[in-house]
Structure formats: structure tokens, C-alpha cells
N, C-alpha and C positions, 0 to 999 in steps of 0.2 A: 527225668521226664524231657524227652528230645524234641526239638520243633520239628514239625512236619512240614511238606510241602504239596498242595494240592492246585491243580489248574481247572479253570471252569471257561466255557465259552457260552456267552448269551447273546443268540442271536438277535438280530433287529427284526420284530416282527413286521416292520412296515416295510423294510427292503424285501421284496421278493414275493410277499405272502398277502393274500388278500384276507386271510383270517387272523384277525388281530389274537385270538388265543393260541395260535400255534407256536412253536418254535421259542420264541422268546419267552414268555408266559411260563413253558414247562421250564425252560432254563433257569429262569428266575425263581423257580418254587424248589428245584433241586437245590441251586445254591442257597436259599433260605432255610431250607432243612439241614442242610450240613452246618451252617453257621449257628444255627440254635444247637447243636449237638457237641460243638467244640468250643476250646477256648482260643480265641482268635489273637495272635501276635501283632499280625501285619496283614495289610492287603494291598497289593500294587494292580492297576488298572492299565489298560491302554485298548483304545478303540482302532482296530483293523479290520479290511475286508468285510465291512457290514455287520462285524459282531463287538461286543465288548470282550475282553480277555482279561480274566483274573488270577491273579497268582495268590494264594491263601496260604501265610505261614500259620500253623497253628499247633496247639498241644491238644492231644486227644483228652477228654474228661474223664473216659474210662481209666485211662493211664493214671489220671491224678486220684480217683478214688480208691484204685488198686493199691497206689502208694500210701494213702491216707490209713487204709485198713491195715497194711502192712506194718507202719509206724505205730499204730494203735496197740497191734497185737505183740509187737516187739516191746514198745513200753510198760505194757502189763507185764510180760513177763520179765523183764529186767526189776520192775516194782516187787514182784513177788519175789524174785531170787534174792534182791537186796535186802528185803527185810527177813528173810531166812537166813544169809548170810551174816547178817548184821547182830542177829541175836545168838547165831553160833560164836562169832568172833567177840561179842560183847562190847560192840561198838555201836554208835549211832549210825543209821542207815545212810546219810548223808556222807559219812566219813568214807564209807565206801566207794560211793558214786554218787555224786553230785547231781541235784535235780538237772542243772543246766547241761551236764554231760550224759545224763541219762536220756534228755530230749534229742540231743546229737546223735546219741547213739541210735534211738530209735528211727531218727529220719534218714540215716546214711546207712544203716544196716551192715556194720561192718562183719566180716566172716573169717577176717583172720587178725592175729593180734597187731600186726604191721598196720593195719588199715584201722584198727582201733587207735594205736598210738599217734597217726596222723590227726585223728579227733581231738586228742588230749591236750595240743598247742594251746595256751591261754588259760587251760582250766589248774587251779592250783593242786587239785587234787589227783595224785596220781594213783590209778587203780592198778598199777603195776603187777602187785602180788595177785589180783583178781582178774587181770586180764584174760587169761584162759579160760577161766569160768564165765566172765562175760560174752564171749565170743561163743563160748559153748551154748549159752541160753538164746543169744540171737540165733545161732542155726538151729536150734531146736524150735524155735518160735517160727522159724520159716518153714521148717518141716510139717508143722502142725499145719500151717496154712494149706499145704497141697496135698 
């Protein structure tokens, strides 16, 4: 999820306007509505030319929700595959793919064996012989979401 930038200008209602509910109030409502809809990383402000200028660095909550849905679907597909593959191989499920690596895979969503190999650093269980199957499960789970 990438950080995005948006700028706002909040006009000073008192400067040049006799009606207190024009300009600045509308600007403030727009900013408030926006801030409620996103995850704010940082806000920079400056006052110039009779208005407040805001620079908002944020992450879109919709992107977060989508990423969570993808991770959940991939994790479920991997758990199903792991149970079937473990039964087929006569091994415990975690011998094929540890819970920790399963969660890493679900969050990172690798679609190549090279990307999968990068996630394996630090995990003592190497799904080497199952890497291709794992990537196929991830790809299939992604295809099911679209």
C-alpha cells in the first residue's frame, strides 16, 4: 500500500467574506470528510495568502481493505492446499509450509517461485519441492478474486 498525497486549501472566512459560513466552512467540511475516509500518515500546514494550505500524506483505507481480503483468500487457499498436500505426502501440514511462512505468503502474495524464495529467508522449513504448487495456489486464489 503506497502513501498518497493530497493538498487542500482552507480559505479564511473572515478575510474578504461577510458570510461566516462560506468558503472556509465548506473547505473545512471537505477536509474533514476526506480525513475520516483515509489513514493519515502525516499532515503539513502553512498559512499563506489568506488561507491555510494542507499537505496530507495518507493511505487509502479501501486499499487496506482490499489487501486484507486478498490476504485472507490466499491464506484460506494455502491452508486448504496444505491439508490436502500433507495428506497426500503423509506429512504434518506444517512440515510442508509453516504457519509463519503461510502468513508471510498470504500478505506478500508472491506469484513466482523467485518471489516466494525471497520470503523464505529466516524460515527453517524450505518448501522447495512445493514452491511451484504454492505459487499456483496463490495465482489461483488471485484469479478467483477477479
